N, C-alpha and C positions, 0 to 999 in steps of 0.2 A: 261324252259320258264314257266311263271305263267299262270293261267287259263285266266286272263284278257288279257294278251298279245296274247295267243293262240286264244281267241275268236275274237279279233280285226283282227288278221291276217287271220283267216278263213273267216270273213265277207268280207274283202278286196279282198281276192282271189276269193270268190264266185261271187262278183259283177263284177270283171274283166272278169271272165269266161263267165258269162251270157251276158256281154256287147260286147263280141266279135261278129263280123259279122256272121250271119247265112249263111250256105252254101246253102242250099235250100231257159110438165111441170105440175105436180100435187101438191096440197097443202097437207102437212103432218100434222096430228094432234098429240098431245102429247101422245096419247095412241098407236101410231104406232112405232115399233122399227126401228132402223137404222141398216142395215147390213154393218158390217165393215170387209172388206177383206184386208189382207196384201198380196200383190203380190210380191213374193220373188224368189230367185234362189241361187243355190250353187256357181255359177260362173258367171262372166260377159260374155257378147257377145251372150246371148241366146235370145235377143229381148224382155226382160221383160218390159222395159219402153214402147215399141211399143204396147205390149199387154195391158198395163194399159190404154194408151191413146185411143186406138181403142175400148176397152171394155167400157170405160167411154163414148165415143162418141155414141156408139150404145145403151147403156142404156139410155142416154139422149134423143136420137131419139125416144125411146119408151115412153117418157114422164116422165122418172124417174129424180129425182133431185139428182145430183151427185157431190160429193166433192172429189178432188184428193189431197192427202197429199204427197208431195215429201219428202220422208224420207232419201234420199241420201244427207245428210247434208253437205257433202264436195264437191260433184260433181253433181250439179243439172242438170237434163235433161228434165224434163217435160215442163218447159217453152220454151226450145229450140224446142222440138217436135211440140209445138203449135205455134211457131213463136212469142212468147211474150217477152216483155222486162220489167219485173216488177221493180218498184222503190225500193220496200222493199221485204224482204224474212224472212224466219224463224230465221235467225241469229239476225235480229232486234227484233223479238219477244222474243227469249231466253235471249237477252241482256237487255230486259226491255224497249227498245226504242219505240216499237209499240205493239198494241194488234192484235189478230188474224184477226179481221175484217178489220184492216187497211192494212194488207199485202195481203189479199185475192184479186185475180184477176179473170176476166171472160175469159173463153175459149169458143169454139164453142158450139152451142146447149144449152147454159145456164150453162155449166159446171163451177163449182167454183174450183179454184186451190189455194192451199197454197204452194208457191214456196220455194225451198231451196236455199241456197247460193252456190257459187262455188269458189273453190280455197281458202277457209278459213277453218282452222283447229279448230277454237275455240270450235265448238259444235259437233265434230265428235264422241265425247263420252259424252252423256248426264248424268248429275248427278241426284240424286233422286229428288232434288228440281225442276230441269228443266222438268223432266218427269211429276211430279205432276202438274206443271204449265200448261203443254200442255193438260193433262187430264182435268183440271179445265177449261181451255180456251175453249176447244171444248164443254164441257158440258154447259158452260155459254152462248154459241152463241144462239141467238134467232132464227136463221135459223134452219130448220129441213131438213134432207136429207134422201132419200131412201137408198143411198149407199155412203159409204166412202171407197175409194180405196187408200191404202197406198203403194206407190212405194218404197220398201226398197232398200238399196244398196245391191250389190251382196256379197256373202260370209257368214261368221259366226261371224261377229263382235258383240260387246255388243249391239250396236244400232239395229242390225238386229234381235237379239234374243228378245230385248225389244219390238219392233214394232210387231213382230210375235205373241208374247204372249199377247200383249195388244189388238190385233184384235180378233174378234169373229170367223173368218174363215181364214184359211191359204191356199193360192193358190200358188203352186210351179210350176214355169215355167222351162222347160228343153228342150233340143233338142235331136235328136238321137245320137249325138256325145258321145262316151263312156266316155270322161272326164266330160261332162255335167251331164250324168246319175250318175256317181260316186259322183260328188259334190252335186247333188240333194239328193242322199241318205245320204250323210254325214250331210247335213243340217237337214233332217228329223230325223236322229239318234240323233243329238245333242238336238234338240227341244223335242224329246221324252224322252231321258234318263235323261237330266238335267233339263228340264222345264215341263215335264209330259204332253206334247201335244200328243193327241191320234188320232186326225183326220186331214187328209190332203186332199187337192184337187189338181189334176194334169192337166196341160195343156202342150201338146207337140207341140213345135213351130218348124217352118222351116222343115216340113216334105215333102217328095216326094210323098208319098201315105199314105192312112190310115193304111195300114199294118205296116208301120214304127212306127206310133204312138202307135198302140196296142202292138207292140213288146216291146217298151220302158215301157209301163204300165205293161206288163207281167213280165219283168225283175225286175222292182222295187218292185212289189207286191210279187214276189217269194222270194227275199232276205229279204224283210220286214217281211213277214210271218214267215221266218225262225229265224230271230234274234230280231225283235222288236214287241212290243205289240201295233200296230197302224193299222188304216184303211186308205186306199188311194182310193179316189173317182175320177174316170176318167171323166173330164168335156169336153174333146174334143181336137181337134188339129187345128193347123193353117198351111196352106201350105207355102212352100217357094215361094217367088214371087219377081222377079227383080224390079217390080214397087215400092216395099217398099223403094228402094234406091232413086227413084224419089220423093217419098213423103217426105222422110227425108230431101232431098236437098231443097225442096220447103217449108219445115217447116209447113206442113199440114198433118193430119193423112190420111192414105191411104183410110180409109172408106169414107172420104169426097171427095177426088179427083177421086177415082175409085169406085163409089158406086155399080157398077154392076159386080165387079170382084169376082173371086172365093174366094180370101182371105177375102174380105169384107163380103161375105156370111158366112164364118166361124166365123168371129167376131160377126155377128148378131146371129148366132146359140148359141154361147157362152153366149152372153148377155141374150138371151131368157132362156137358161138353168139356169143361175144364178138368174135371176129374178123370176123364178118359184120355187126356193129352199125356204123352210120355214125359216123364220128369227129365229135366236137364241134369245130366250126370257129369258135366265138366264145366269149369268156370268159363265165362265168355272172354276172359283175357284181362279183366280188371278185378279189383278186390270186391268180393261179394259176401252177402250174408250166408252163413253156413259154408263158407269156402273151405274151412278145415275139413269138414265132413266130406265134401266133394273130393278133395285131394286124397283123403284117406280111402275113399271108395275106389278111386282110380288106382291107388297103390295096391 
């Protein structure tokens, strides 16, 4: 067996072992940077889109100007979560039929949304020209935002890696489920070894208690410290809540219809934590959203 194969097997074995259950509205000026977060996950079903929607809602409730970019270009979800029926979406932008301003729709609390298409495969793999057009389209918008939240698709597709590397900050959503932890690590490993990403943020969703979330963080940092040259910052946890099903059925975010619930309080704390983080004021080394503004600020 080669060293590469043995290393990969050792990492997988380590992660499986540690994953086993334990026995015991403001106006922004041109000099202010925009924080761009990709919200991503190694697998589906971890509640990533709900985290995006509720985080955006609570940031907007704090007076922040928020843009959501639905980057699941084949299976759009953000418009469904907010109960919206947009006439146009990013498919129309990439095909050249519409500009970004024309497809943008309004969500609650003044949130702006760039919706994706659904059931169309044309743009599930963006080429270099389409990526550059999106970069230029966002830079050319006269609107200014405090936060841009990119809801990536699940997994490790080429689009997922692109949107994660184009964002200034990466927020990985996982659950205490062992397969979700394994897939979250696999995503961070890919972004680290192939795309040189060194910093990740972690949110643990659907927990029963805070110890569950801290245990997930401990497991991921343990294996990451052993095999990868990355840092993982723990941003918080979101409790499991059956009211989430009601909010999805009503196509309204849970923070809106259950403002006093424990889960809404967790989203408020997450929004507060993220808004207090210092903005990235220089590119990471690769082409990024709002990179022109960052370069201008440095100049």
